[in-house]
N, C-alpha and C positions, 0 to 999 in steps of 0.2 A: 825541306828537312827540318827547319826550325819550327814550323807549325806542328809537325809530328811530335817533336820533343815537348813542345808546350802542351799539346793535347795529352801526351803520356803523363806529364807532370800533374796536370789537372786531375786526371784519373786517380793517380796515387793519392793526391790530397783528398779527393772525394772519398776514397776507400778508407783513409785514416779517419775522416770525419764520421763515416758510418760506424766504424768500430767504437769510436769515442761516444757517439750518440747512443749506441746500443747499450753501453754499460750504464748510462745515466737515465735515459728516457725510454720506457718500454714502448712508446708509441712512435719511435723514431721512423719506422718504416712507413707509417701512414703520412707523416709530415713530409718525408722524402718523396712519396708518391704524388702528393699534392703539388710539390714544387716541380718535380720532373715532368708531370703530365699537364702542368699549368692549369690545374682545376680551380674554378672560382665558384662563388656562391655556396660555399660549404659551411658558413658560419650560422649561428642561431639568427633567426629573423630579426630580433631587436638590433643586432650588430649590422646586419645588411641594411636595415632601414636607416640607421644613422649614416652609413656610407652613402646611401641613395639620397638622403635628405641633403647632405653636403654637396652632392653633384646635381641636385634638381634644378637649381637656378640656371646653370649652364645648359642643361637640356631644354629648359623652357625658352631661353634666349635663342637657341638654335632652331626651335620649332617655327615653321612658317605660317601656320594657320591657328586661329583662335580655337577652332574645334580640336585641333591637335593638342593645344595647351590644356584645354579642359579635360581631354581624355587622359593625358598623362597625370594630371592632378587627381582626377577621380580614381584612377588605378592606385596611385600612391596612398591616398586617403583610405581606400578599401583595404590595402595591405596593413596600414597602421591599425585600423579598427579590428581587423581579423587577428593581428598579433596580440592586441590587448585582450581579446576573448580567450586566448589559449590559456588553459589552466595546467599546463604541464610543468610549470616551474621554469627555471632558467633565468637569464638576465631580465631585468625589468624593461618595459617599453617606455622610453623617455621621449621618443620622437613624437612631435605634435603633428596633427593633421594640418593641412594648409587650407586657408580660406580661398576658395576657388575664385570668387568674384574679385577679391583684392589682388590675387596673383595675376588674373587676366588683365586687370586695370594697370598693374605694374608692367606687364608684358607689352601692352599697347603703348604705354608711355615710353618704354625703351625702344620700341619699333619706330615711333614718331621722332624720337630724339636722334636715333641713328640715321634715319632717312634725311633729316635736316642737316646733320653734320657731314654727310657724304657728298654734298654739293660743292 
């Protein structure tokens, strides 16, 4: 019974939030749709690149093969270059391409360091 009451209370709060948002933000329904449907990847490419750049080191560490590391880096660099070519306006592309050979060398060093510390 308590769960039902909590659920009802949450619905009332959400409804109050909708009404308040409607009066302030004309795009409230789009934002709510994004949250409700858990949509991702809807930001301008420069913002997505910044997020992906911040997460890239973790992705590379998790990759098992050098070919996989190179493929991830090539795709990332391709996206950065394509975003720089866009002349549609919007936020500037401040994300830099990654030096593939330097990143692979760093990946190798991390792999050999983690293999030695695991013993």
